[in-house]
C-alpha positions in Angstrom: 135.6 -3.3 66.0 136.7 -3.5 62.5 136.4 -0.4 60.7 134.0 -0.3 57.7 135.5 -0.4 54.2 134.4 2.7 52.9 136.9 5.1 50.9 137.6 5.1 47.2 141.8 5.7 46.5 143.1 6.7 43.1 146.5 5.7 42.3 148.5 7.3 39.4 151.2 5.1 39.1 153.8 6.8 37.1 157.2 6.4 36.1 158.4 9.9 37.5 155.1 10.1 40.0 153.5 9.0 42.4 150.4 10.1 43.0 147.2 9.2 45.5 143.9 10.5 45.4 141.9 9.8 48.6 138.2 10.1 48.6 136.6 13.2 50.2 140.1 14.7 50.8 141.5 15.0 47.5 145.1 14.2 46.2 147.2 13.9 49.7 150.8 12.5 47.8 152.6 13.7 44.9 156.0 12.9 44.9 159.2 10.7 42.4 158.2 7.1 42.2 161.3 6.5 44.5 162.6 4.3 47.2 165.7 3.9 49.3 165.9 0.7 50.9 168.2 -0.4 53.4 169.6 -3.8 52.4 170.9 -5.4 55.4 167.0 -5.2 57.4 165.3 -4.9 53.7 163.6 -2.4 55.6 162.2 1.5 54.0 164.4 4.2 54.4 162.5 6.8 52.9 160.0 7.2 49.4 159.4 10.0 47.4 161.3 13.5 47.8 163.4 12.0 50.2 163.9 9.1 48.7 165.0 11.3 45.4 167.3 13.5 47.8 169.8 10.2 48.2 169.4 9.5 44.0 173.4 9.1 43.5 174.3 10.0 46.8 173.9 6.8 49.3 176.5 4.1 50.5 176.3 0.1 50.3 174.2 -0.1 53.0 171.5 1.9 51.1 169.7 1.4 47.7 167.7 3.9 45.9 165.4 2.3 43.3 162.8 3.3 40.8 160.7 0.3 40.4 159.0 1.3 37.3 161.4 1.9 34.8 160.6 3.2 31.0 156.9 3.1 32.1 157.6 -1.4 32.7 157.5 -2.8 36.6 161.0 -3.4 37.3 159.7 -4.7 40.6 156.5 -5.4 41.7 157.4 -5.8 45.2 159.0 -2.6 45.6 155.8 -1.2 44.7 153.7 -2.4 46.8 156.8 -1.1 49.9 156.1 2.4 48.0 152.3 1.9 48.7 152.4 0.7 51.7 155.4 3.9 53.0 152.5 6.3 51.5 149.4 5.0 52.6 150.6 5.1 56.1 151.8 8.8 55.6 149.2 9.8 54.4 147.0 7.9 57.2 145.7 4.9 55.5 147.8 2.4 57.2 144.7 0.9 57.9 144.1 -1.0 54.8 141.0 -2.2 55.7 139.0 1.1 55.3 139.6 0.9 51.5 136.7 -0.8 49.8 137.9 0.2 46.0 141.4 0.7 44.6 142.0 2.0 40.9 145.4 2.3 39.2 146.1 4.8 36.1 148.8 2.3 34.1 150.7 2.8 30.7 149.0 2.0 28.0 151.9 -0.1 26.6 152.8 -2.5 29.6 151.9 -6.7 29.2 148.9 -8.8 30.1 151.4 -10.2 32.4 152.1 -7.0 33.9 148.2 -5.9 34.4 147.5 -8.9 36.1 150.6 -8.3 38.5 148.8 -4.7 39.7 145.9 -5.8 39.9 147.1 -8.6 42.0 149.6 -6.2 44.0 145.6 -4.2 45.3 144.5 -7.4 46.1 147.4 -8.4 48.0 147.6 -5.1 49.9 143.7 -6.3 51.0 141.4 -4.4 48.6 139.8 -6.8 46.6 138.2 -4.3 44.5 141.1 -3.0 43.1 141.0 -2.0 39.0 143.0 -0.5 36.1 143.0 2.3 33.5 144.5 3.1 31.2 146.3 6.5 31.9 145.1 8.3 28.5 142.1 7.7 29.1 141.6 9.0 32.9 144.4 11.9 31.5 141.9 13.1 28.4 139.1 13.0 31.3 141.5 14.8 34.5 141.6 17.5 31.3 137.8 17.9 30.9 137.1 16.3 27.7 133.9 14.0 27.1 135.8 11.2 26.6 132.0 9.3 26.0 130.7 11.5 23.4 130.6 9.7 19.9 133.6 12.1 18.5 137.2 11.2 18.3 139.7 13.0 20.4 143.7 12.3 20.6 145.7 12.6 23.8 149.9 12.5 24.1 150.9 11.8 27.3 154.4 12.5 27.7 155.4 11.4 30.8 158.3 10.0 32.4 159.2 6.7 30.6 156.6 6.7 28.0 154.9 8.9 25.5 151.7 7.7 25.1 149.7 8.3 21.9 145.6 7.4 22.0 142.6 7.6 20.0 139.5 8.1 22.0 135.8 7.3 21.4 132.6 6.6 23.1 134.5 5.8 26.7 136.7 3.7 25.0 140.3 3.5 23.9 140.1 2.6 19.5 143.7 3.1 19.4 146.8 3.6 21.2 150.6 3.7 20.9 153.9 4.1 22.7 157.2 4.7 22.4 159.9 4.5 25.7 161.1 8.0 24.7 160.3 11.1 27.7 161.6 12.5 30.4 163.7 9.6 32.2 165.1 9.2 28.0 165.5 13.0 27.9 167.8 13.3 30.7 170.2 10.3 29.8 170.4 11.8 27.0 171.8 15.4 28.6 174.3 13.0 30.6 175.4 11.2 27.3 175.6 14.7 25.2 178.1 16.4 28.9 179.8 13.5 28.8 180.9 13.0 25.0 180.5 17.2 24.6 182.1 18.6 27.6 184.2 15.5 28.4 182.1 15.9 32.1 179.8 12.9 33.8 177.4 14.0 35.7 174.1 12.8 37.5 170.7 12.1 36.9 169.6 14.8 39.5 171.6 17.6 37.9 170.8 16.0 34.1 166.9 17.2 35.4 168.1 20.6 36.7 169.4 21.4 33.2 166.5 19.9 31.5 164.1 22.2 33.8 166.0 25.1 33.5 167.2 25.4 29.2 164.7 22.9 27.7 162.7 24.1 24.3 161.7 22.7 21.1 160.9 25.6 18.9 161.0 29.0 18.9 163.4 32.1 20.8 165.4 30.1 23.1 165.1 30.7 27.2 166.4 33.4 28.6 167.5 34.8 32.1 166.1 37.6 34.2 168.3 39.7 32.3 167.5 38.6 29.0 170.9 37.2 28.1 170.6 33.8 26.6 169.9 31.4 29.4 172.5 28.9 30.8 173.2 26.3 33.6 176.3 25.2 35.2 176.6 21.4 35.8 178.6 20.3 38.1 180.3 16.7 38.2 183.0 14.5 37.7 186.1 15.2 34.6 186.6 12.7 32.8 190.3 12.8 32.1 191.3 14.2 35.3 189.1 12.0 37.5 188.9 15.0 39.4 185.5 17.5 40.1 184.9 20.3 37.2 182.2 22.6 36.5 181.0 23.5 32.9 178.4 25.7 31.6 176.0 24.5 29.1 173.6 26.8 26.6 170.2 26.3 25.7 170.9 25.7 22.2 172.6 22.5 23.1 169.6 21.2 25.2 167.5 21.8 22.1 169.6 20.1 19.5 169.4 16.9 22.3 165.9 17.4 22.5 165.0 17.3 18.7 166.7 14.1 18.2 165.0 12.7 20.8 162.0 13.9 19.6 162.3 12.3 15.8 161.3 9.0 16.7 158.0 10.7 18.9 156.8 12.4 15.5 157.0 9.0 13.9 154.7 7.4 16.1 152.5 10.5 16.4 152.5 10.6 12.3 152.0 6.0 12.3 149.3 6.6 14.7 147.1 9.0 12.6 147.1 7.2 9.6 145.6 4.1 11.8 143.2 6.6 13.1 139.7 5.6 11.5 138.6 8.4 8.4 135.6 9.5 10.5 137.3 9.2 14.1 140.6 11.4 12.1 137.9 14.1 10.7 136.7 14.8 14.4 140.1 15.9 15.3 139.9 18.6 12.9 138.1 20.2 15.0 138.7 17.9 18.6 142.5 18.6 18.1 145.2 17.1 20.3 145.2 17.1 23.9 148.6 17.0 25.6 149.0 16.1 29.0 152.2 14.8 31.5 154.7 16.9 32.8 157.3 16.9 29.5 154.7 18.0 27.6 155.2 21.6 29.5 158.1 21.7 27.3 158.2 25.2 25.7 157.6 24.5 22.0 156.4 21.3 22.3 152.9 22.9 20.9 153.8 24.7 18.0 156.3 21.4 17.1 153.0 18.7 17.3 150.5 21.7 15.7 153.6 21.6 12.4 153.8 18.2 12.6 150.0 17.5 12.2 148.5 20.4 11.0 145.5 20.3 13.8 144.8 22.1 16.6 147.1 21.1 19.6 146.4 22.2 23.7 147.7 21.9 26.1 145.9 20.9 29.7 145.3 23.1 32.2 146.4 20.2 34.5 149.1 18.1 32.9 151.1 16.7 35.7 147.6 15.7 37.8 145.7 15.0 34.5 145.3 11.0 35.4 145.1 11.2 39.0 142.4 13.8 38.8 140.6 11.8 35.7 140.3 8.4 38.3 138.9 10.4 40.6 136.1 11.1 38.7 135.9 7.6 37.1 135.6 6.4 41.4 132.7 8.5 41.3 131.0 6.9 38.3 129.5 4.1 40.3 126.7 4.0 37.3 129.1 2.9 34.8 131.2 -0.3 34.2 134.1 2.1 33.2 137.4 -0.2 33.9 140.0 -2.0 31.5 139.0 -5.7 31.8 142.3 -8.1 32.4 
């Protein structure tokens, strides 16, 4: 007997992490958006944390890939493979049980990419597949009443992009995006260590350095003994070709990040300048909401506050704000809520 299709599923299709919410069961998957493929057979070796462990450490028979790069879909087929694998992993291998699929998307993807994502869901056999902008879902998931006749601003600093959105009456009035975010920060750290320390490091090492040492303003991070924090980076010496270790200081990472945030600052100012006057006035009270993993970098809130001169506050659920918003949207059956393609 065919299982009745009655489950609603939400997906946050992030550059860094994939999150999946299942109605009645909560968020069952929250792992890196990375897939490892056996080149010979084309079969999936692993997805998420297990695939991330293989990044930079595989042989010629296994390829580790990120289907989303800089908020842009680089391989729609690999996204399909990730979803199929994860659905099976969380006991949703019978896709016929899903009657509604809502996918959160970056603000700046093209019309063609939006169509491809909707067709991806329908290709899985889920005809009722909808999309929604992550900045809207993130605000809703953070507890903002986006349906009120009042302007709200969201800055989502994710893995691939930093998205800016002005919301009012349940819709995105204005949005901008820049392909500078967590992954770009990692690449800049790699370039810095290569240039200054003459050492080539991998993505995992760069991300660890970012997590351990990143800050934008205020006091520099310290270790448990209250000494200036440092991080040990191991890689390949560019001169000798031999393995070597260097010490990276927190002040070096801040220098890298401040350079990265200069163009982000420019987009923030451009967004505020283009915001309609009445909504701009609302922001004096409602402020700016920060979401996304890299919004948690110490000093980011103070950095934006200094620029915009209005209140800036951090979402209580910066990592899960989008999927939490998708959960709320899926329950709003009496509203026409989804973006149209």
